[in-house]
C-alpha positions in Angstrom: 64.3 86.3 57.7 64.9 82.7 56.4 65.1 79.5 58.4 68.9 79.4 58.0 69.3 82.9 59.3 68.0 81.7 62.7 70.8 79.2 63.1 73.5 81.3 61.5 76.0 82.5 64.1 76.7 86.2 64.1 79.8 88.0 65.3 79.3 89.6 68.8 78.8 93.3 68.8 81.9 95.2 69.9 81.2 97.3 73.0 83.0 100.6 73.1 83.5 102.7 76.2 85.0 106.1 76.9 87.6 105.5 79.6 89.7 108.2 81.1 93.4 107.3 80.9 94.8 106.4 84.2 91.5 106.2 86.0 92.0 102.7 87.3 95.5 103.5 88.4 94.3 106.6 90.3 91.5 104.6 91.9 93.9 101.9 93.1 96.4 104.5 94.4 93.6 106.2 96.3 92.5 102.9 97.8 96.0 102.0 98.7 96.6 105.4 100.4 93.4 104.9 102.3 94.5 101.4 103.6 98.1 102.4 104.4 96.9 105.6 106.1 94.6 103.6 108.4 97.3 101.1 109.4 100.7 102.7 108.9 104.0 101.3 109.9 105.4 101.8 113.4 102.1 102.4 115.1 102.9 99.8 117.8 106.2 101.6 118.8 106.4 103.7 122.0 107.6 106.7 119.9 104.5 106.8 117.8 102.1 106.2 120.7 103.8 108.8 122.8 103.4 111.3 120.0 99.7 110.4 119.5 99.1 110.7 123.2 100.6 114.3 123.2 98.2 115.2 120.3 95.3 113.6 122.2 96.1 115.4 125.4 96.7 118.7 123.7 93.5 118.8 121.8 91.4 117.5 124.7 92.7 120.4 126.8 91.6 123.0 124.1 89.1 125.7 124.9 86.2 125.3 122.5 83.8 128.2 122.2 80.6 128.4 120.1 79.4 124.8 120.5 78.8 122.2 123.1 79.2 119.3 120.7 82.9 119.3 120.6 83.4 118.1 124.1 86.8 116.8 125.4 86.0 113.2 124.6 85.2 114.1 121.0 88.4 116.2 120.8 90.5 113.3 122.1 88.9 110.9 119.5 89.6 113.5 116.8 93.2 113.9 117.8 93.9 110.1 117.8 92.2 109.6 114.5 94.0 112.5 112.8 97.4 111.3 114.1 96.9 107.7 113.0 94.5 108.1 110.0 94.8 111.7 108.9 91.0 112.3 109.0 88.0 111.9 111.2 84.3 112.1 110.5 81.4 112.7 112.9 77.7 112.4 112.1 75.7 115.4 113.4 72.5 114.3 115.2 70.4 116.6 117.4 72.7 117.8 120.1 75.5 115.3 119.7 78.1 114.1 117.2 78.6 110.4 116.5 82.0 109.1 115.3 82.0 107.1 112.0 84.1 104.1 111.4 84.1 104.2 107.6 82.6 106.3 104.8 82.3 106.7 101.1 82.1 110.1 99.5 80.4 111.6 96.5 82.1 114.8 95.3 81.4 117.7 92.9 84.1 120.1 91.9 86.4 118.3 94.4 84.1 119.1 97.4 82.1 116.4 99.2 78.4 116.5 98.6 77.1 113.2 100.1 78.4 110.5 102.4 77.6 106.9 103.1 78.8 106.5 106.7 79.3 103.5 108.9 78.2 103.9 112.5 79.6 101.7 115.3 77.2 99.5 117.3 77.8 96.7 119.7 75.7 94.2 117.8 77.2 95.3 114.4 77.6 98.5 112.6 75.0 100.1 110.3 75.2 102.5 107.3 73.4 105.7 106.6 73.5 108.0 103.6 73.6 111.6 104.5 74.4 115.0 102.9 77.7 116.8 103.5 76.1 119.3 105.8 75.2 116.6 108.2 78.8 115.5 109.0 81.9 117.1 110.4 84.8 115.9 108.2 88.1 116.8 109.8 91.2 116.1 107.7 94.9 117.0 107.6 97.7 116.5 105.0 95.3 116.8 102.0 96.7 116.4 98.5 95.7 118.5 95.6 94.6 115.4 93.7 92.4 114.2 96.6 91.4 117.3 98.6 88.5 115.4 100.2 90.9 112.8 101.9 93.5 113.4 104.6 96.7 111.6 105.2 98.4 110.6 108.5 101.9 111.8 109.4 103.2 108.2 109.2 101.9 107.7 105.7 103.7 110.8 104.6 107.0 109.6 106.0 106.7 105.8 105.4 110.4 105.3 105.0 111.2 106.7 108.4 108.3 104.7 109.9 109.6 101.6 108.3 113.1 102.2 109.5 111.9 102.6 113.1 109.8 99.4 112.8 112.7 97.4 111.4 115.1 98.5 114.1 112.6 97.9 116.9 111.6 94.5 115.5 115.2 93.4 115.1 116.1 94.4 118.7 113.0 92.7 120.0 113.9 89.5 118.2 117.5 89.7 119.5 116.4 89.9 123.1 113.8 87.2 122.5 115.8 84.6 120.7 119.5 85.4 121.2 121.4 83.4 123.9 122.1 86.5 126.0 124.4 85.6 128.9 125.2 82.2 127.5 128.7 80.7 127.1 130.6 77.9 125.6 132.7 76.3 128.4 135.4 73.9 127.6 135.7 70.9 129.9 138.0 67.8 130.0 136.9 65.1 127.6 134.8 62.3 128.8 132.7 59.6 127.4 129.9 60.4 125.0 127.3 59.6 127.6 128.8 61.8 130.2 129.1 64.7 127.8 125.5 64.3 126.6 124.3 64.2 130.2 126.3 67.3 131.0 124.9 69.2 128.0 121.4 68.1 128.9 121.7 69.6 132.4 122.2 73.1 130.9 119.7 72.9 128.1 117.0 75.6 128.0 118.5 77.6 130.8 118.6 81.1 129.3 121.5 83.2 130.6 123.4 80.1 131.8 125.9 77.8 130.0 124.1 76.3 127.0 126.9 74.5 125.3 129.7 72.4 126.9 132.5 71.4 124.7 135.5 69.1 125.2 139.0 70.6 125.1 140.0 68.3 122.3 137.0 69.5 120.3 137.7 73.1 121.1 141.2 73.0 119.7 140.2 70.9 116.7 141.6 67.7 118.2 145.1 69.2 118.5 145.2 68.5 122.3 147.0 71.7 122.9 147.0 72.3 126.7 146.6 76.1 126.5 144.0 76.5 123.8 140.2 76.6 124.3 140.2 76.7 128.1 138.5 80.1 128.5 134.8 80.4 128.1 133.5 81.9 124.8 130.7 84.5 125.1 127.6 83.8 122.9 125.8 87.2 123.7 125.4 89.3 120.5 127.6 92.4 120.4 124.9 95.0 119.7 127.3 97.9 120.2 129.1 97.1 117.0 125.8 97.3 115.0 125.1 100.9 116.1 121.6 99.8 116.9 121.3 102.2 119.8 122.3 105.2 117.8 120.1 104.2 114.9 117.1 103.7 117.2 117.6 107.2 118.7 117.8 108.8 115.3 114.8 106.8 114.0 112.7 107.9 117.0 113.8 111.5 116.5 112.6 111.4 112.9 109.2 110.1 114.0 109.0 112.8 116.7 109.8 115.4 114.1 107.0 114.1 111.8 104.5 114.6 114.6 105.9 118.1 115.3 107.6 117.2 118.6 111.1 118.3 119.3 113.3 115.3 120.1 114.8 117.2 123.0 111.5 116.8 124.9 112.3 113.1 125.5 116.0 113.4 125.8 117.4 112.0 129.1 119.5 115.2 129.8 116.7 117.7 128.9 116.0 120.7 131.1 113.0 122.7 132.1 113.5 125.4 129.5 113.8 122.8 126.8 110.6 121.1 127.9 108.8 124.4 127.8 110.1 125.3 124.3 109.1 121.8 123.1 105.6 122.2 124.5 105.3 125.7 123.0 106.5 124.4 119.6 103.9 121.6 119.7 101.0 123.8 120.7 101.7 126.9 118.5 103.0 125.4 115.2 101.3 122.0 115.2 98.2 121.7 117.3 96.9 125.2 116.9 96.8 125.2 113.1 95.0 121.8 113.3 92.6 123.4 115.8 91.9 126.2 113.3 91.0 123.7 110.6 88.6 122.0 113.0 87.1 125.3 114.0 86.5 126.3 110.3 84.8 123.0 109.6 82.6 123.2 112.7 81.7 126.8 111.9 80.6 125.8 108.4 78.5 122.8 109.5 77.1 123.9 112.9 76.2 127.5 111.9 77.8 129.3 114.8 81.2 130.8 115.0 83.4 128.2 116.6 86.9 128.9 118.0 89.4 126.4 119.4 92.3 127.6 121.5 95.1 125.1 122.3 97.9 127.6 123.3 96.2 129.0 126.4 95.2 125.7 128.1 98.7 124.2 127.5 100.3 127.4 128.9 102.4 127.4 125.8 103.5 131.0 125.9 106.2 133.1 127.6 104.8 134.1 131.0 107.6 136.6 131.6 107.3 138.1 128.1 103.5 138.5 128.6 104.0 140.2 131.9 106.6 142.6 130.4 104.3 143.3 127.5 101.4 144.0 129.8 103.5 146.4 131.8 104.7 148.1 128.6 101.1 148.4 127.4 99.8 149.9 130.7 102.7 152.4 130.6 102.0 153.3 127.0 98.3 153.8 127.8 99.1 156.1 130.7 101.6 158.1 128.7 99.1 158.4 125.8 96.4 159.6 128.1 98.7 162.1 129.7 99.8 163.4 126.2 96.2 163.7 125.2 96.3 161.2 122.3 92.8 160.2 121.2 91.7 156.6 121.6 91.3 156.2 117.9 94.8 157.4 117.1 96.2 155.2 119.8 94.4 152.1 118.5 95.7 152.8 115.1 99.2 152.8 116.5 98.6 149.5 118.2 97.3 148.1 115.0 100.4 149.4 113.2 102.7 147.3 115.4 100.2 144.4 115.4 99.6 144.7 119.1 96.0 143.3 119.3 94.1 140.1 119.7 92.2 138.5 116.9 
């Protein structure tokens, strides 16, 4: 190499990388779904919090068999996290489980293999790296592209949640800022000083007369004796905006997203409707979620775990069960009198699906 070669500038080498198409977009979409799922729209409304409270109360009532780790406090935390975030993660340590505030996942074949979890502490959280077998990862609303991540009900119905938030915010702003109960009252004309003093006496008095106007000003200086003498109402006419009906429909959509029949919170609801709504919530919403929790706990804790929500919520037909018990006792007595063997009778019960899992 000569002396000139040392100072000769060479073209930089071109670095080539193998990048999967759409990887960055998928990563950004996953992160956006994570953030929006943790802080969805409408979470501050009473409809959402009422739904979350029903989930929390239902799962905290559940009968948990096979483990002592899933106590009522942990079940309530799980219910609230699933309702608002779509997933919940606990670190298994000795004879207790510790809720995690945040986590990163390493997967293989779409299944979690390792976690970096954040643990809550008063003086500041700390992180630990653990294997998948050391955590309970509960999740609902999983997508085929991200089976390791759950999604909250509000994030799956963001348009309905946004509608509820917009209507609630608009009505709040109206009742906060609009001059409800205020009027424009025409008065005989006076001097400018007198009119200013009169207006100043009513200023800032919500629900009282806020504006005082001279008769000549009210009739555009026409001085007509009959025009402009009646007070003009400044309260907004909300009935013409259909805000009340839209709010009820928006709340009904949110209740439906959480699996709650809107008739449960209807003002004219009856006892049978309340029982049907509770039965629907327990059997078709909370019990399937409880089964998912039980499967995860069985895989990670080693013992067979069962979680029953229907019995503690009394979400079944008492009269129907009593009639079924009477029919079963009668059938047993008739089978014994007819000399039918126990095995044959059990096969008959299995044929009509009359058994407990």
